[in-house]
Every structure is written in C-alpha cells, then in structure tokens.
C-alpha positions, 0 to 999 in steps of 0.5 A: 009203055015204051017210055018206061021200058027203055030206062028198065032195060038199060038198068038191067043191062047195066046191072048184068054188065056190072056183074059180068066185071065182078071177080067171082073169086081171087085167092093167093096161094097159101104157103106150106107148113114147111115153108112157114118153118123155114120163114121162122129162121129167115128175117128177109127170105130170098129166092122163091120163098121170098117171092111167094111170101111177097105175093101172099102179103100183097094179093087180096082175097076177093070173093063176090059169090054173094052178089053173083047169087043175087044178095041184096043189101039190107038198107035199114031205114030211120025216120028223117033220114030215109034208107041207110047204108050201115057201116060197122067195124069189129076187132074180133080177137082172131075169131076165137069165139067164132060161133058167137061172132057168127050169131051176132051177124046172122041171128041176133035172137039166137045170140041172146038165147045163147048168151042167156044160157052161158050167163046162167051156167056162169051164175050171172044175173041177167037184167031186162035192161041189159038184155034189151040193150044187147038185143037191139045192138045185135039187130043193128049189127045184123043190118050193116051192109059194110063191115070191117073186121080186124084180127081175122085168122086163116089156118090157125091152131087157135081158131080151129084152122078156120078161114074165119073171113070166108066162113062169116061172109058165107053165113052172113050172105056177104061178099068179102075181101081179105088181106094177110097182115102177119104170118105166124112163124113163132117156133113155139106155134110151129111145134119147134120149141119145148114147153117147160113148166113145173106143173105137169098138168099145165105143161100137158095142156098147153103143149096139146093146145099149141100143137099144130097140124101140118096138114092144115096150119097156114099161119095167116092173120089179117084184116077182112071187109064184108059187103053186101054190095059187090066188090069192084076192086080191092088191093092191099097197101102195106104200111110204113113199118113201125115195129119189127115183128120178127127182129124185135120178137127174136130179141125177146127170145134171146133175153129169155134164154139168159134168164132161165134161172127165173121161175119156169111159169114166169119165163113161159108167160113171157114166151107165150105173149111174144109174137114172131111174125112175117109181115106188118100192118096193112089196110085194104082199100076197096071200091064197092058197087053202090048205086046210090053213091054219086059216082056209083061207088063207095071207097072203103078203107079197112085199116089196122094201125100199129100198137107197138110204137110211139103215136108219131109213127102211127100218125105217119102210117095214117099220112101214108094211107091218106096219100093213097086215097087222096084222089078218091072221088065220092063217099069214103069210109075209113074204119079200123082199130087205130090203136089210139093209145096215146102211148107205145102199147095198151096195158093188157091182161096176161091171162087174156093174152094166153087165151088168144093163143091157144085152142082151149082158152077156158082151161087158162081162164080157170088158172090163177094167172095174175102177172101183168104184162109190163108193156105200158105199165110204168107210164100208167102209174107215173101220169094217171090223171093225164092218162085218164083224160087221153083215153076218154078222149084221144082227140083232146088238145095237146097242152105241153108240160101240163096236159100233153096228149101224144094222139091228138096229132092223129085226129088233127091230121084227119080234120085238116085233110082235104081230098082231091075233090075238096071234100073232108072227113066229117067231124060235126058231131051235131047233137040231133044226129048223135046217138042219145043226142050226145054230141061233140067232135066226131060224135056222128060217127063215134059214140061219145060218153058222159066224158069223152068217147065211149071206150071200145077196148077192155081188158081184165081189170087186174088193177081193181078197175084202174084203167081197163078201157080205151078208145082204139077203134074208129069210123071216119066218113068222108061224105059230101061236105067240104068243111069237116065242121060245116053244120049247114052243109049237106047231110047226104052220105054224112055219118049219123048215130055212131054206136059203140055195141058194148052191150052186145059184146058183153052179154056173154061172160068174158066177152066175145072179143076184147074189143066192141064193135062200133057202127054208124049210118050213112043216108043213101038219099039227101035227108035235107037239113031237118033234124031226123028223129032222135035215137035214144040210148039205152033203150027202155025194155 
C-alpha cells in the first residue's frame, strides 16, 4: 500500500502546487469613453493617456477561474490514436452572432435545433446529409480543449457591449486569455459624426444602430485563447506594423470630404467600411499546463496577421513571431487567421461589412446593397486563373512570369524553420492521417479538398460565384518530429484529421461567421507508427 501511496500523494501535492501558482484573474484597466474620444484625434498619444493605452495593448487578460473550480479537459479518443488534445481556431466575426457561437461551443444539439428553426423561417430546405454533417462537426468543436478565437469584441456597440471572450469561456467552462488588438476610435462609432442619407428611414435606423452608450462603450477588439487546461502564463506580442489603421483610415475620411458631390449612399458606404483604430496586429503567446506533454506544458500562439498589406509584410510578421518562440521546448501550436490572400486584401461584400459594424445587421440584410468593396477587385479580374490557383492552394510553388504566388514564401518559412530543440512544424500530410484519406502537404492539420485546401473564408457572391472563398485560417503544429516531412518520425503530438467546419458554420442562413472554424487532433500518448482508424468525411446519415 505504501508503494502506491507515495506517488499518489506526490501527484496530488504537485497538482495543488501547480494550481497555487496559477493567476486566478488578471485584467488591464479599460479606457474611459472620454479617453477613447481623445484617442480619436491623437495618432501618438503622450503623457498619462499614452501610458494607459500602452498598458492596455500589452497586458493580457488571464483567467483561470475554470481550472481553480475543477474543470477537466474533454480528451476525446480515436481508435489507433488514443486520447487526444483537440485544437481549434475560429474567426468569429466580432462575436456578432454570439448566441450561435455559444451554442456551437456548448450545446451541439441545441445549435442544430435552432438552426433548423431559422432555416424553416427563411424557407430553406434542410437535407439529412447536411444536418448530419453539421451535427457531427458541432460535436467535434464541443470537445476542443484548446480554442483560438479571432475578431473578439469587448464593450462594442455592435455586439451589445458584451465581453465576448469572458462570456464564451464561462459558458464553455474554460479558462481564457485575451489580448486587445485594436481600440475602435472612429468618430462615426463614437457618435461624433453626423449621418447623412437621402433615405430618412435608413438614416434613422443606422443612426440608432451606431449610437454608443458612453457608460458601456469600451471599444476593444482582439484575440482570445480558450483552454480547459490551466494557463500557466500568457503575454501579448505586438507584430510589426504593416498598415497604419489610424493614419491611413483618416486619409480616407479626407478624401471623402472632397467627394461630397457624390450620392449620399455611396459616400456613406465608404464611410462605414473604414475603421479608424489605435493599436495593431498582435499575438498571444501562452503556456498551458498539460501533464501529458514531455515538459508538462504546451505552447500556444494565437495570432492574427495583417490583411491590408502585401504578402511580404505578412511574412515579416511571421518571422518576427517565430523568433519570439524559437527557444520553446516541447509541443507548440500556431493558429489563427493568417490572411493568406496572395494580395493586399480580400474582396468582400459591402453588405456583410456593414452588418459587422451595426447593432441590427438584419435590417441591412434586407436592403438592396450591391456596391462592392473595390479593394483587391482589379487584380481579381486581371489574373483570374492564377488567382484561383493560389486561393485553392496558397502553399503552391511560385513560378515567376507564369504562375506567381506571392504567398508561397509564408509557407516556405514555416517549413524551413527549426526550433532550438531541433524540432519542426509538421508538414507531412499522410493520407491515413488526413480527413477522408485526402493527404498532401499540411493535410494532417489543415483539410484538403479535391483541388488544394478546403476554403475557410466566404463572402456574399455578388459576382455570381466568381471568387467567393479563400483559405485564410490555419493551424500549424510542432510535435516531436525533427523533419517537417519525415514520415517515419514520431506521430506523438503530431496533428491528425485537420478539418474545416463548413457544415457547422453554414447550417444557418447567412452563416454564423464569414469564416469557418478549423481543428485538428494531437495524440496525448505515443500512437506508434501503425495508421489509425480512418476518419471519413462527409458522414453518412
């Protein structure tokens, strides 16, 4: 009996000691409404306001309430792999469809039930196959123990002033970290700019939808990491600036003032799609307490790279980020919206862009808004064949003058990168370890389609289907392999069955977000070299 008691007591004491070191809750102090209004006129604030802004942009929220209350990981299992750590990421489009995102994380059956009701109200058919696919994908997401969320609001008018990360973490019984990416200080959203439309009904609706509550408006927008494992530490790393979200967006305002002879609706559409912000792109670098990891910890990087820049600057952001974690020992996950468009922006629907910024997006969904955001549009028409090649597979080799791919360098950097312990990101993509047996480069962590990768980003197809999807969201995993393509190396902590949860996201009209969630599974125990039981897709109802 003594032989068993000693290690059990040691384990219990180690657990208590580990929990005693956890930060229960850390939170930077938000800025006041008056301070946010002051920031709308100050490109580089000085004095106490500048110091408070800097603290807010560099201090993460860390909350281990769930761990200290006894929360345990789901640890789903799969034949041939054993218990798993499931990692997922999702750009949730501000959290505007908060109730649907919450159901997706906490109640898969409730989500399907609500979705079927919405589809019926919209007059949409619901085939058994698509419902079965959505139900299965919702169950997959529900069991994710590590979840990166991009575009997460805190104290914004458009999302009902919710603390989206905290509320989702509480609902899912998870710990979380949150970093502020931007403070939204556009005068239009602070109530300091008039609305001028020729249609009085639209003008009144948009004025009401944008009007802020000074007592609740905090203006924060960022990235979150949710985890059922305790968060040992988390820090914010501000990335190299590739776009000036304050100065450049202010320039657009000046240009619009010169163009007031244009129709009011067109001027308004340009005004509402701008975003005057303080801050910039960032990443949360966190260490999770995972007993099964070789060093007892898992490093997770929750990143969001720039969209308004050329691919070269995104690659420099990636280099900067990788240098921050070069010395990380043990398993590591890099996940987020990498904005791998191959250009300096993705074409988007103006209607969708408006719906992201107002409290009542359904009003605008009923309007005949057909203007198309011009960013990136000329390039789309000048090189359609090459564009489609790259959006299907942004990892494709770049062939100068014939089939160039400006995004290829991003993936080359990842594939060549070596950590201080000699390990690399897993690029193997073995058929037997990919969803539906469809292998290829990075297929273990990112689902491949018949041609290239399964897209993760969609927008309203105002061009009759000509380019409505892109691959922007990724999960990259460093396991215990020393070579990115070494098929005979260890599959312990290697990614398996990378999936894009399109069926889940599109089960409701208009979609839960304009991005689909993605996920993959990492074996917590060494599964050996034998192939696991295949995971087919789609499921058969």
